[in-house]
Each structure stands twice: as C-alpha cells, then as structure tokens.
Residue, then its C-alpha position, 0 to 999 in steps of 0.5 A: m327384125d323390128p325397126a326400133d331395134l335397127a334404129r337403136l343399133s344404128a344409133e349405138t354404132l354411130y355413137l361408138v364411131l364418134l366416141v372412138s374417133a374423137p381422141a385422134l380427131l381432136v388432137s389432129l384439130a388442136v395440133g393443126f390449129g397450133v401449127g396454123l397459128l404459128q405459120a400465121v404469126t411467122q408468115v411461113q406458108e409451107q403446106t407440108l409443115s403441118f403434116v408431120p406434127k399432126l402425123v406424130a401427134v395422132g400416132l401418139v394418141l393411137a398408141l396411148a388410146g389404142g387399147w381403149m379404142g380396141a376394147q370399146l370395139l370388142r365390147f360392141t362386137d361381142t354385144l352385137w354377136s350375142a344379140i343376133p339370136d334376139l334380132v333374127p326371127 
C-alpha cells in the first residue's frame, strides 16, 4: 500500500466522521447554549436540567438525519470495499 493512499484514506475517514457527527454535535451545542443562557438569566443552577433537552434534541436530529448519515457511511464502506483490490499488492 502506497503511503499516499493511506494518507488519502485517513483524510477521507476523518472528513466523513466530521460530516456525519456534525448535525448531532451542533444541535447539542445550540441547545446546551440556550439552556445555559436560560439558567443564567433565571439563576437556576440545576446541572441535570440541560441533559433532557439535549437528549431530546439529539434524538430528533438522529431520527431525522439518520438515513442520510447511514447512506454516507454505506457509500464510504462500499467505496472502501471496492478499493481493496487496488490497495493490496
């Protein structure tokens, strides 16, 4: 296996991980910021209060974008399996 192929494959893998995890992470960040802001304004400092809204929001995102995420992972896996004969000498 050529080192350039390994570097390209590693870069594509990291990009796919970033792309697939971005929706859930961004929603979790936004909801956490909103709940934190609400807690700061109302001076309610309950640590468990931010968990449930984040859990529900991430669950909704995964339900809505899960098909797209799975399709991206399936496409990458199919491409990887198809490239194995070219990668192995």
